[in-house]
N, C-alpha and C positions, 0 to 999 in steps of 0.2 A: 759763442763756441768757434764760429769761423774767425774772428779777429784772433783767438788765442793760435788756431792752426797757420795761419799766415805769418804770425809774429813770428812762432818758433820757425817755419820755414825761412822768413827772410834771417832769423839770426844764424840758422846753419848755413844759409849761402854765404853770408857774412865771414862767419868763420872759416869756410872753404876758400874766401878770396884771399883772405890773411894768410893761409897756408900758401894759397898759390904763390902770392906775394913774397913769402920767406923763400920759397922753392926756386923763384926766379931772381931774387936779388940778393937773398943770403943774408939779411938784417934780422937781427933776432927780436928787435921791436914786432915785427910781424906775427912771428911764430907766439909771442906772449901775448898778444892782442886776440890771436885766433885761439889758445886755450882759456884765456879769461871769457872770451864770449862763448866757446864750448860749453865752460863750465856753468856758467849762468843758464844757458839754454836748457842743459840737462835738469839743471835743479828746477827750473820753470817747469818742465814737462813733467817731472814728477809731482810737483805740486800740483798740477792741472790733473793728472792722472788720479792722484791721490784724490782730489775733490769728487771725482767724478763716481769713484769707488765708495766712498763715503754715502754719495747722494743716491746709489744704488742699495746700499745697506739700509739705509734709513727708510726707504719707500716700501 
């Protein structure tokens, strides 16, 4: 559980760093990296919470 929290937190920080680099440099590749990281972070978080909900329903 703690591993997933840290992973999601670090991925969100990485996406924020990419967006900050995009704002600072204006290079589109940083925005694309940030959006890609953010998309997969949201999908991973939804999967994680889906497993938690299913666990509660089964018990």
